[in-house]
N, C-alpha and C positions, 0 to 999 in steps of 0.2 A: 685291339681293333683300330687300325690306323686308316681305314677307308673313309670315304666322305659321307657315310651314312649317318643317320641320327644317333646310332649307338656309339659313335666315336667320341661322344662327350664324356668327360669324367666329372660332370657336374650334377646338380640336383635333377636335371632332366633325363638322367640315364636310367631311371627306374621310378616306379610309382611311389615307392617308399624310400625316402632319402636316407633313412637309418640303415638300409640294406648295404650301404657303402661300407659299413664297419666289417661286414662279413665277406664282401666281395673285393675289397681293395687288394688283398694278397693275390687274387687270381688275375687281376687286370693290370697289375703294376708292370710296366715295361720301361726300358730306358728311353724309348721314343716318347713316352708319355709321362715324364717325370712330374711328380706332384708339385704344385706351386705353394701349397699350404699343408700344414700338419694334418693328417687325416683324423686326428683326435677331435678336431673341431666339428666333424660331422658333415663337411661339404668340401668340394674342390672346385676350382674354376673349370669352365669349359675349356677344352684344349684349343679351341680356335677363337678365343676371345680377342677382340681387336680394339684396344684402348686408343683414344685420340692422343693421349700423352702416355707413352710407354716409358716408365722410369727405368725399366730393366735395360733399356738401350744405353743408359749412361754407364760407361765402363768404370769411371772413378767412383768408388764406394762412398767416399766422403761427400762428393758433389751430389750423389744420389740421395744421401740422407739429408743433406742441406736443402735439397728441393722439397723433401717431405716436411721439414720443420720450419723453413723460412717464412712461408705465408703466415703462420701463427705467430712467429716472432715479430714480424712487421706490424701485424694488427694489434698485438699485445702492447708494443711501444706506442702506437697511435692511441690506444685506450688510456694509457697513463698520461699522455699529453691532454687527452680529453678531460681527465680527472683534474689536471692542473687548471684547465679552462673553467671547469665547473666551480672549482674552489675560489678562483679569483673573481668569477662572476658573483658567487655567493657573498664574498667579502664586500662587494660593492653595494649590497642591499642595505636598507636602513636598519638601524638598531634602536634601542630604547631611547637614547638621548636625542635622537633625531625627531622624535614625536613628543618630547617632553616627559618621558617616563624612564628616568635613569635607574629606577629600581629594577626594571627588567634586566638591564645589563649587569647589575650587581648580583641578582639571583642566577642569571645564566653563567656568570663567572664562577660562582660557587659550584654549580653543577660541573662545569668544565674542569675546575681545579680538582674536585673529588674524583672525577673520571680518570684524569691523568695520574693522580696519586695511586689509584688502584692499579692501573696498568704498570706503573713503575715498580710497585711492590711485587706484582705477579711476575713480571718479566725478569726480575732479579732472581727469583727462584728457578724460573724456567731456563735461564741462561746456564745455570749449573747443571740442570737436568740434561740439557742438549749436549753440553760439552762432555758429560760422562758417557752418554750413548755414542757420541762421535768417537771417543777413545775406544769403546768396546767394538764398534764397527771396524775401526782401524786395525785392531788386533785380530779380530776374527777373520776378516777378508784378506789380511796379509798372510795369516797362517794357512788359510784355505781359499786361494783365489778363485774367482768366478771364471776368468779366462785361462783355463788350464793349458791351452795350446799356444799361448802368446808369450813372446820373449820378454815383454814388459809387464808380465802379470804381477810383479812385485808392487806395482802402483795401485792394485785393486783396493787395498785398504784405505789409501789416501783418497781415492776417487769416491768411495762409498761415504767416508766421513765428510768429505766436502759437500756432497749432494745432500746429506742429512742436515748439515748446518744451513745450507741455502734454503732447503724446504722449510725448516723451522723459522728462519729469518723472514722469508716471504709471507708465511702464514701470520706471524706476529705483526708484520708491517701492514698487512691488509686490514687486520683488526684495528690497528692504531690509526690508520688513515680514515677508516669509516667512523671511528669514535670521535676524532677531532673535528671532522666535517659535520657530523651530526650535532655536536655541541655548539658549533658555530651557526648551524641552521635553525635550531629551535627558537632562539630569540628573534631571528629574522622572520621566521614564519609567523610568530605572534604579532610582530610589527606589521607585516604584510596584511594580516587579517584586520588589524586595527586601523590601518591607513588606507586599505584598498578593499578588494573584493575577495570572495571565497576562492576564485580562480587564481588570484595573486598568491594567496596563502598556499594553495595546492601546488603551484609551480615551484615555489621556494622550497617547500618540504620535499617534493619529489626530486628537485635538483640536489638536495643534500643526500637523499637516498641513492640517487644515481651515482654520486661520487663514490659511495660505498660499493655499489654493484659493479661499476666499471673498474674500480680500483682492485677489487678481489679478482675479477676475471683477467684484467690486464696483467697483474702480478703473476697469476697462475700461468697464463700463456707465455709470458716472458721467461719465467724461471724454467718451465718444463722444456720449451723449445730450445732455449740456450744450452741447457745441460745435454740434451740429445745431440747437439752439434759438437760441443767441446769434448764429450766423452767418446766420440767416434774414432779418432785416430788410433790405429793399431788394434781396433776391435771390430767385431762383426756388428751388424745392426742389432741382433738379439742381445749381445753382450752389452752394448751401449744402453739398451732399454733397461737391462737389469740394474744398472746403477741408479736409474730413476726410482727404483723401489725404495732406496734410502731417502730420496727426496720426498716421496710420499709418506714415509714413516715420520720424518721430521715434521711435516705439515700436520699429520694426524695427531701427533703428540701435543703440539701447541693447540690444536683444535679442541682436543679433549679437555685440557686444563682450562682453556678460555671459556668453554661452554659450562663446565662444572663450576669453576670459581665465579664466573659471571652470573650463573643461575643462582648460586647460593647467596651471592651478594644482593641481587635485586629482590629475591623473594624474602630474605630476612628483613630487609627494609620494608617491603610491601606488606608482609604479614604484621609487622609491628605497627605500621601506620594505620592499617585497616582495623585491627582488633582494638587497639587502645583509642585511636582517634575516632574512627567512624562508629564502632559498636559501643564502646564504653562512654566516650565523651560526646558522641553525636555530632561531630563536626564533619565538614566536607572532606573529600579525598585529598585535595591539594590546599587545604587551609594552611596559611603560613604559620599558624600557631602549633602545627604538628611538628615536633622535632625530627621525625623520620622522613618528612616529605622531600627534603633535598636528597637524602640517601636513596629514596625511592626513585627519584628522577635520574640520579647518577646510575642506579642499577639498570634503568632502561637502556642506557648507552653501553655499559660494559657487558651486559648480558644479551640484550636483543640486537645490538649492533656489532660490537667487537666479537662476541661469542658466535653469533650467527654467521658473520663474515668468515671467520676461521673454519666453521663447520662446512659451509658450502664451498670454500676454497678447497677443502679436502675432497669433497665429493667430485668436484670438477676435474681435478687432476687425477683422482682415482679412476674415474671412468675412462679417461684417455690412456692412462697407464695400463689398465686391464685390457683394453682393446689392442693396444700396441704390443703387449706381451703375447697375447694370443696370436697375433699376426706373424710371429716368428721373424724370419729373415726376409720376407718378401716386402719390397718397398711400397707397393700399392696398399698393402694392409696396414702399414704405418701411416701412409698419407691419408687414408680415409678418415680416421678420428682427428688428425691434426688439421686437415683442410675443413672438415665439418665444423670444428671448434672455431676456426677463423671465419667461416661463413656465418656462423651464429653470432659472433661478436660484431661483424659488420651489420647484420640485420638488427641487432640491438641498438646500434647507433641511430638507425633510421627510426625505429619504434619510439625512441626517447622523445623525439620532437612532435609526436602526435598526442601527448598527454595534456589535456586541458578540459575545462568544464564551464558550462554556462549556469550551473546551479547557484542560487543566491546564498545558501548557507543559513538554515533555520534550525540549527541544533538537531534535536531528535525528530523534528518534522521534515527534515531534508529527505529527498528521494534518494535513498542509499543505492538503489539499483542504477539510477542515472549517474550518480557520483562514482560508483564502482566502474561503470563503463568508461569513465574518463581515464582511469588507469588501464583498464583491460584493453582498450582499443590500441594502445601502444604495444601491448604484448601480442595481440592478434596480428597486427601488421608485421611485427618482427617475426612471428612464427610462420606466416605465409611466405615472407621473403626468405626465411631460412630453408623452407622446403624447396623453393626454387633453386637456391644455391646447392642444396643437397642433390637434386636431380642433375644439375650441371656437373657436379663433382663426380657422380657415378658414371655419367656419360664420358667424361674426360678420362677417368681411370680404368673403366671396363668396356667402354664402347656402347653405342646406342642399342645394339642388338644383344647385349649380354644379359641373360636371364639372372645370373648371380648378382650383377650390378643392380638390377631393378628390385631384386629381393632384399638387398641391403638397404635400398631406399625405402622399401616397405617397413623394414625394421626401424629406421629413423622416424618414419611417420607414426608407427605404433607407439614408440617411446614418447614422442611429443604429445600425442593424443592422450596417452595414459597419464602423463604428468598433469595435463589440464583437467582430466576427468577426476583424478584423485583430489585436486584442489577444489573442484566444484562439489564433490561428495563431502569433503570436510566442511565446506560452507553450509551445506544442508544440516549437518549435525551440530553446528556451533552458532549459526546465526539466529537471532531472536525473531526472525521473520518466519521460522519454521517450527513444526511441532515438537521436535526433541527438546529444544531449549525452553519453549513455552511450557512444556510439561514439568520442567524443573521448577519454574516460577510458581506453577500451580501447587506443587507439593510443598512449597514453603509455607503455605497456610497452616500446616501442622508442625512446623518447626524445622530446625537445621538437620535433624537426623534423617528425615525423609528427603530433604534436599540432597544430602550426600548419597543416600541409597539410590535415588533416581538418577543422579549424575553418574554414578558408577555403572548403572545399567545402560545409560545412553552411550557411555564410552565403550562398553563391551560390544554393544550392538553395532557401533560405528566401525568396527574392524571388518565387517562383512564386505562392504562395498570396495574399499581399497585393496583388500585381499583378492577379491575376484578379479579386479582390474589388473593387479600385478601378476596373478596366475595366468590370466589370458595373454598378457604381454609376453611373459616368459615362454609359455608353450608355443605361441604363434611364432616368435622370433627363433626359437630353437628349431621348429619345423622348417623354417625358411632357410636359415643360414647357420644353424648349429649354435654353439656357445659364442662364437664370434658375433652372431646376430644379437644375442642378449647384451653383449658389451656395446655394440653400436646403438642399441635402443637406449642404453644409459647415456651415451654421448648425445643422442637426439633429445632426450628428456632435458638435459642440461645445456643444450645448444644455445638457447637464448637466456642463459642465466643472468647475464648482465642487466637486462631490463626487468626480468622477473624478480631478481634480488633487489633492484631499485624500488619496486613497489612494496617489497617486504620491509626494507630498511626505512621506508618513508613513515611507517607506523610509529616507531619510537620517537621520531622527530615531531610528528603531529601530537603525540601524547605529551611530550615535554612542553610543546608550545601551549597546550591547554593548561598545563600545570603552572607555567609562568604567568599566563593571563590571570589565573585565579589568585596566585600568590601576590601579584602586583596590584590586585584590585581593579582590573580593567572592567569596562561596562559589560552588561549582559549581551549586547549585540556582538561584541568581540568573542565572548565565550561561546555564543551560538555558532559562530563560524569554526572556532577551534574544536568544539564538540562534534561538528559535522565531519571535520577531518579526522578526529580521533575515532569516531564510530567507523569510518571507512578503514582506518588503520587497524582496528581490531579484526575486521573481516580479512584483510590482506595478511595479517599476521597468522591467523588460524589457517588460511589456505597455504601460506608458506610453510607452516609446520607439516602439513600433510604432504606437500610436494617434497619437503626434505626427507621424509620417511621413504617415500617411493623411490626417490633418486638414490638414497642410501642402500636400499635393498638391491636394486639393479647393479649399483656400483660394487657392492660386496659380492654379489654373485659372479660378476665378471672377474673380480680379484680372486675369488674361490676357484674359478675355472683356470685362471692363469697360474695359481698355486699348484693345481693338479698337473698342469703341463710342465712346470719347472721341476717338480719332484719325481717325474717319471722319465727323465731323459736317459738315465742309466738303466732303468727297468721299465720299458713301455708296457709290459704285461701286468704291472701292479694292479691289483683289484681293489676297488672301493665299494664293497658290498655292504648294504645297511644291516644285513644279518650277521656280519662279522662282529664278534663280541667286542673287539678293540674299538672299532669304529662306532658301535652302538654306545659303548661306555663314554666315548668322547662326545657323542650327541647329547647324552643325558647331562654331562658336565656343562656343555655349552648352553643347554636350555636353562640351567640353573643360574648361570652367571648374570643375565640381565636382571633377575629378581634381586640378587645380592647387590649388584651395582646400583639399582634404583633405590634399594633400602638405604645404602650408604648415603646417597645424595639427599634422600627425603629426610633422614634423621639429622643430617648436617644442617639442612634448612631449619628444622625444628630447634636444634641447639642454638643456632645463630639468632633465630627469631626470639627465643626466650630471653636472650641478653638484650635484644632491641626493645622488647616489651617492657622489661624491667627499667631500662634507661628512660623510655618515654614517660612511664609513670612517675619516675623520680623527678624528671624535669617538670612535669605538670605541677607537682607540689612544692618543689624547692627553688626553681628558677624565678627570680623576682626582678623588678625594675627599681629605679631609684626611690620610688614612693613605697616600696615594700609590697607591691601588688604581685601575687603569684601568677604564673602562666595559666593555671586553671581558673583563677578569678577573671583573668582577661578573656578567656574563652567564654565563661559564663556571661560576662558583660556583652560580648558580641552576640551571643545567642539571644539575650534578652532585648537588646537595643538595635541590633543590626550593624553596628560599627563601633569603633573605639578611637579616641584621639591618639596621636603619636606619643604624647607625653604619658598617657596612661597605658599604652600598649607594652607588651613584654615579648622580647625576641628569644626564641629557643636556641639552644646550643646545638645546631645541626652538625657542626664539625665533629662532635663527639660520636654522633650516630654514624657518620661516614666512616670514622675510624673503627668503630665496632664491626661494621659490615666488612670492611677491608681486611681486618685482622682475622675474622672468623672464616671468610671465604678462602683466603689463601691457605690457611691452616687445614681446612677441611677438604681441599682438593687433592691432597697427597694420597690418601688411601685409595680412592677410585682409580687414579692414574697408575698406582703401583700394581694393583691386581689386573688391570686391563692389559698391561704390557707383559707381566710375568707369566700369566696363565698360559698363553700359547707357547712361550718358550719352554715352560715345564713340560707341557704335553708333547711337544715336538721332539725334544731331546731325551726326556725320560723314557718315553715309550716309542713313538714312531710318527711318521708323516700321516699314517692312516688315522691315528687317534686325533691328530690335529685337524684333519679333514672333517671328522665327525664333530669335533668341538666347534668348528666354524659353522657347519651346517645347523647344529642345534642353536647356536647363538643367533644366527640370522633369523630363523623362524621365530624364536622366543622374543628377541629384541624388537622385531618388526611389530608383532602383535601388541606388546606392551607400550611401545612408543606411540602407536596409533591410538590405543585406548586412553593412555594418560593425556596425550595432547588434546584429543577431542573432548574428553570428560572435563578437563580443565578449561577449555574454551567455552564449553556449554555452561559451566558454572559461572564463568566470568560474564557471559552475555545474559544470563538469567538475572544477575545483579543489575546490569545496565538496563534490562527490560523493566525492572522495578523502578529504576530512576526515571525512565521514560514515562511510566504510568503514574508517577508521583507517589510511589510506595516506599521511597528510600528510607524514611525514618519510622516506618511501621514495623511491627514484629515480623511481617512477611519479608520486608526488605532486608532486615537485619539477619534473618535466617539465610537469605541468599548471599549476604556478605560472608557469613561463616563458610558456606559452600565454596565461594570464590577463594577464600583463604586456604581451604584444603586444596583447591585446584591450582593455586599458584605454583607450588613446587611440582605438581603434575605436569603442567604445560610448559613451564619455563625453566625447569631444572632437570628433573629426572627424565622426562620424555625426550627432549632434544639431545640429552647426553647419551641416550641409548643409540641414537643414530650414529654417533661418532664411535661408540663402543664396537659395533659390529664392523665398521670400516677400519678402525685402528687394529683390531685383532687380525683382520684379513691382510692388512698391509704389513704387520709384523711377521705374519706367516710367510707372505711372499718374499719378504726381505731375507729370511733365514732359509728359504727353500733350497738355494744352492748348497747349503751346509747339510741339508737332510737328504739330498738326492743320492740314491743308491744305498742308503742306510737300512739295515735290517732292524726288526723290533728289538728294543733294549740295547742296541749296539753302543750308543753313547749315553747310557743311563747315568753315568757318573756326572756328566755335565748337567743333566736335568736335575739330579739330586743336589748339586751345588746351588743351582738357581732356586730350588725349593727351600733349601736351608736359609738362603739369603732372604727369601720372601717371608719365612717364618720369623727370622730375626727382625726384619723391618716391621712386621705386625706387632711383635712384642714391644718394640720401641714406641710405636704409635699408641699402644695400650698404656705404656708408662707415661706418655705425654698427655694422656686423657683425650686423645683424638678418637680412638676407638674405645668407647665406654658406654655402659648403660646408665651411668650416673647422670642425674639432672645437673646441668652446669650451674644452676642457681639453687641447688639443694641445700647447700650450707646456709645461704642467705635466708631461704624459706624457714629452715629449722630455727635459726637464731632469732628470727623476727617474732616467734611465738612467745619468747620470754622478754623481748625488749622492743617496745613499739617505736623506738627511735631508729631502729635499723631499717634497711630498705625493705620494700614490700615483698611478701612471698610470691612465688610463682603460682598462678591460678589457671584454672581451665575457664576460658572465656566463652560464654553463650550469650544470645541476644538479651536476656534479662540480666540484671546486675548479679554477677557471680560472687560466691564467697571469697573474700580477700581483696576485692577491688576497692570497696569503701575504705578498708584498712590501708590499702596501698596509697590512697589519697588522704589519709587521716590528718596529714600535716597542713592541709589547706586552711588559711586563716579565716576565710569567710564561711561561717556556719550555714549560710543560706545556699551554698553550692551543693547541689545534689547530683547523684549519678543515676541515670535511668536507662 
């Protein structure tokens, strides 16, 4: 119908039910009304849409794609210049020597040195990993090019390998920038709190976090837009986008290893410092006599800064790649996510300058709601400005009267609101101002067992709210603009990532600042300010984890839809029915994977923590000063008298603890990364794309629930411990029970939970990467390739078992057995509970002062 009546639209307004388009498209398809977008997405543009800027009028395809990508490229470069400004500004702030506290600089240097040493060791292994996959991509896409109709298709392998290397490099660089700036910012935050106001400390810490936020988004924007431009010659828009799948895979791989290794590192140190230092020895969390405290502070940087940065780098580019892939060859549908991302980055610039507070900083008595608003107002301003930019972009690309354009704007709005709502829901379940966390503190009266039971229950219940929010977002966006709408919602949720990530990265900086203040022996008024910043950082970190899960789910769904599009080019009628046995089998396999993945990371933390606990106990009884005083005796003296002279004090060997965490984390990251990449390859090649689709669907549902549960349970356990500190219950049996709960929650919220976010995105990105190789394949057609990959996976597993990386054996079992017959050996591994456990007194039996007791 080409008349001027209302029925002439091929858009969502053509019928009451937008999904009726699926059945009616064949009847209304005419050459006069050629579709602008693949009908698989569930919508089509109005036939008479009138954009203000019509990119289809640009005849040169390269210039057209340049117009889509150039705004994001320019803003990405500006973002990196802004990071340079932030870093130079931060370097100009006072350090310890400027206020007569050179010990602060010494301690900060140890944290920075340990962080860099870890990243060097990790990146050494990852370089080999990336090069291997680059060679594989080179071979695969040279043998079976994506651009089958191009005269220069022989370069497809080179293009894919180049994009993979760039993605991995950018992801690793984002984490390195964030970590180096954070380690520069921690001591300057401490000095700002000591020499100035709480607002001074907040601004310095937030400036360090902002360098991380804008660095991650700037590198992502630069890398993605640059590749879309340079991959365009001799290729269609859709083919150029396909090469960015390799870029996403490279970034996802680095993100997974950074999150897993960083999480294992930080929690091994944290568990060792907490159980031996706080529970057994009764010293404060950041007491300088605790050998693991430097490793703990290093872990905050490599796990919560470098790991988190690589994680959200992956989400950011994944959401744009998913939307761009679904957009096919229409320039406006490529311009939408690219221009939205550029608008969000500009909005974040503005929001950054609105972060400040007038609170004085009174430790636990600080008004956290008012302090939280100091950070949130920057995000609120950025979000409002982003929505204005989004409305302008839709008018420019679709016209002010386009119903489809305004429905896309609604998807952006829904995604943005959903992200904020998930963050607020996370705050309710993890903040000690609300009932869930208070209930855990109350259960601590009856011991650590009931603390763990209640925390698990809180974590499970906490899945309800974010699940309902995500379901509502998905259903609403699908009804508005189909699968493309879901992808745009993910872009909207991550639009102002630069400023929201800045508030998240601020937390570890504030945490380190408090630790440095305590280790350097600064006054209580300084510690009150750093405690205020730290309390705020705990809340932003918990909200950030909830936000990361929500964005990961929407990103993975958009990548899943893109995968479906890419594997059905040759057979548009391929069915993905949940009752199909092959697809259902894949769903069951995918639902199992997050449990297996979480188990690997949890047990890795346990093994690494066991070594750390053993080392801390050894140092307590064996490290001495020139007078022969042991570290444990020095602790006892400080506990009894409140201080100790420099001549009588004993300094622990923190470098050895840093080495233990580094070695363990790098070794333990191998197995999770291996299975995360191999599993989708085996399912796709051994069976078919349908089984891989089921695998992804099952993994998304299962991983999302587990990540929410583990993150919120861990956050609630952590804040129940802090609530005990606020109520002066820290050294009571109730407080120690909460410490045990927090120890269980540490790998939940900082290792396994965050790693699951990356698992579901990485598997989706791997699937999207190999989609051109699976397109048009029948079931079992390339089973021999899948079998080869399966055999390689089995061989790798056997090697890991031989190296004792995959093992049920206690890493300290031999030590524990031998110590039964020889008291001179190191202490056996013990199960630590708030009362003195069997073996702990024996572990410290070498202490020279018989008056030293453990309680």
